[in-house]
BAVEXRO-76547 format. One line per 2 residues: number of its first residue (from 1); their letters; for each residue x, y, z of N, C-alpha, C. Coordinates in steps of 0.05 Angstrom, whole numbers, plus 5000, padded with zeros to 4 digits. Example, Ala and Ser with C-alpha at 12.3 -4.5 7.8 and 13.67 -1.06 7.14 Angstrom:
# residues 2
1 = as = 5264:4886:5156:5246:4910:5156:5264:4934:5156; 5257:4955:5142:5273:4979:5143:5258:5001:5157
# end
This chain:
# residues 80
1 = xx = 5153:8465:0409:5138:8456:0386:5120:8477:0376; 5118:8480:0351:5100:8499:0339:5072:8488:0339
3 = xx = 5053:8505:0348:5026:8496:0349:5014:8496:0321; 4998:8476:0315:4985:8474:0289:4963:8494:0287
5 = xx = 4957:8502:0263:4933:8518:0258:4909:8500:0262; 4889:8509:0277:4866:8491:0283:4853:8479:0259
7 = xx = 4855:8491:0235:4842:8481:0211:4861:8464:0194; 4885:8460:0204:4905:8445:0188:4896:8417:0183
9 = xx = 4899:8407:0158:4893:8380:0151:4914:8361:0162; 4937:8371:0171:4958:8354:0180:4955:8347:0209
11 = xx = 4937:8360:0224:4933:8354:0252:4903:8347:0256; 4898:8327:0273:4870:8319:0278:4864:8318:0307
13 = xx = 4839:8322:0314:4831:8321:0342:4828:8293:0352; 4840:8287:0375:4837:8261:0387:4824:8262:0415
15 = xx = 4819:8286:0424:4806:8290:0449:4792:8318:0450; 4769:8319:0464:4755:8344:0467:4743:8344:0495
17 = xx = 4749:8365:0510:4742:8366:0538:4726:8392:0544; 4707:8390:0562:4690:8413:0569:4684:8412:0599
19 = xx = 4681:8435:0610:4674:8436:0638:4697:8446:0656; 4693:8446:0681:4713:8457:0700:4739:8441:0698
21 = xx = 4737:8415:0692:4760:8398:0692:4774:8397:0664; 4764:8413:0645:4774:8411:0618:4804:8416:0616
23 = xx = 4814:8436:0630:4843:8442:0630:4859:8418:0639; 4851:8407:0662:4865:8385:0674:4865:8361:0656
25 = xx = 4842:8354:0645:4839:8331:0628:4855:8333:0602; 4854:8357:0590:4869:8362:0566:4900:8361:0571
27 = xx = 4908:8372:0594:4936:8371:0601:4945:8342:0605; 4929:8327:0619:4936:8298:0623:4938:8283:0597
29 = xx = 4920:8289:0578:4920:8277:0552:4946:8284:0537; 4953:8309:0536:4977:8318:0523:5002:8306:0536
31 = xx = 5002:8304:0562:5025:8292:0576:5028:8263:0570; 5005:8248:0569:5006:8220:0562:5016:8216:0534
33 = xx = 5007:8232:0516:5015:8229:0488:5045:8236:0483; 5052:8259:0494:5080:8267:0490:5100:8249:0505
35 = xx = 5090:8238:0527:5107:8219:0542:5111:8193:0527; 5094:8189:0507:5097:8165:0490:5106:8172:0462
37 = xx = 5120:8195:0460:5132:8204:0435:5112:8211:0413; 5088:8219:0421:5069:8227:0401:5065:8258:0405
39 = xx = 5072:8274:0384:5069:8302:0387:5040:8309:0391; 5035:8327:0410:5007:8335:0416:5006:8364:0426
41 = xx = 4985:8378:0419:4980:8405:0428:4951:8408:0436; 4945:8427:0452:4918:8433:0460:4910:8460:0448
43 = xx = 4886:8462:0440:4874:8487:0429:4848:8492:0444; 4845:8515:0457:4865:8536:0461:4886:8528:0482
45 = xx = 4908:8543:0482:4929:8536:0501:4921:8542:0530; 4903:8561:0534:4892:8566:0561:4862:8567:0558
47 = xx = 4848:8563:0580:4819:8562:0579:4807:8581:0600; 4783:8589:0595:4769:8607:0614:4767:8592:0641
49 = xx = 4767:8566:0641:4765:8551:0666:4788:8559:0686; 4810:8569:0675:4832:8577:0691:4825:8599:0710
51 = xx = 4803:8613:0705:4794:8635:0722:4774:8625:0743; 4771:8599:0746:4751:8588:0765:4757:8598:0794
53 = xx = 4782:8602:0800:4789:8611:0828:4778:8640:0833; 4770:8654:0813:4758:8680:0816:4728:8679:0816
55 = xx = 4717:8654:0818:4688:8651:0819:4675:8648:0791; 4690:8648:0770:4678:8645:0743:4677:8615:0737
57 = xx = 4654:8606:0726:4652:8578:0719:4648:8575:0689; 4652:8595:0673:4650:8593:0644:4673:8578:0633
59 = xx = 4668:8561:0615:4689:8546:0602:4684:8545:0572; 4705:8537:0558:4702:8532:0529:4714:8505:0524
61 = xx = 4706:8492:0502:4718:8466:0496:4749:8468:0492; 4763:8448:0501:4792:8446:0497:4796:8421:0480
63 = xx = 4809:8424:0457:4815:8403:0440:4845:8395:0441; 4850:8369:0438:4877:8359:0437:4881:8348:0408
65 = xx = 4902:8358:0395:4908:8350:0368:4935:8337:0366; 4936:8318:0347:4961:8304:0341:4964:8304:0310
67 = xx = 4989:8298:0300:4992:8295:0272:4974:8273:0261; 4962:8278:0238:4944:8259:0226:4955:8231:0224
69 = xx = 4980:8228:0218:4993:8202:0214:4997:8187:0241; 4992:8200:0264:4995:8188:0290:4968:8185:0305
71 = xx = 4946:8193:0291:4920:8194:0305:4911:8167:0315; 4913:8146:0298:4904:8119:0306:4919:8110:0331
73 = xx = 4945:8114:0330:4962:8106:0352:4954:8122:0378; 4950:8147:0375:4942:8164:0397:4915:8155:0409
75 = xx = 4895:8150:0392:4869:8142:0401:4871:8115:0416; 4887:8096:0407:4890:8071:0420:4903:8074:0448
77 = xx = 4923:8092:0449:4937:8097:0474:4918:8110:0495; 4901:8128:0485:4883:8142:0504:4860:8124:0514
79 = xx = 4855:8102:0500:4834:8083:0508:4844:8066:0532; 4870:8064:0536:4881:8047:0557:4875:8059:0584
# end
C-alpha cells in the first residue's frame, strides 16, 4: 500500500501514540484496522523508540491514519 502524505486531506488520524510503547500500540492499531479491511498506515513508519534496546528512551509521536471515508468506522472499531 502506498503511504499517504501526512498532510493529505484524504487520510485522517484515528490514533496517536507516545512513549516507549508507541511502536507496539501503533502496530496493534494498524493490525486491528487492516484485519477488518480498513486501510491504515502509521506515520512515521519507524520510531526512535525502536532504539530503546541501545539505552535510548527518546520517542516521537506515532500517528495512525485511515482514509477519511473510513474514519468513523475505524474509530468505532478501536473503541471496542
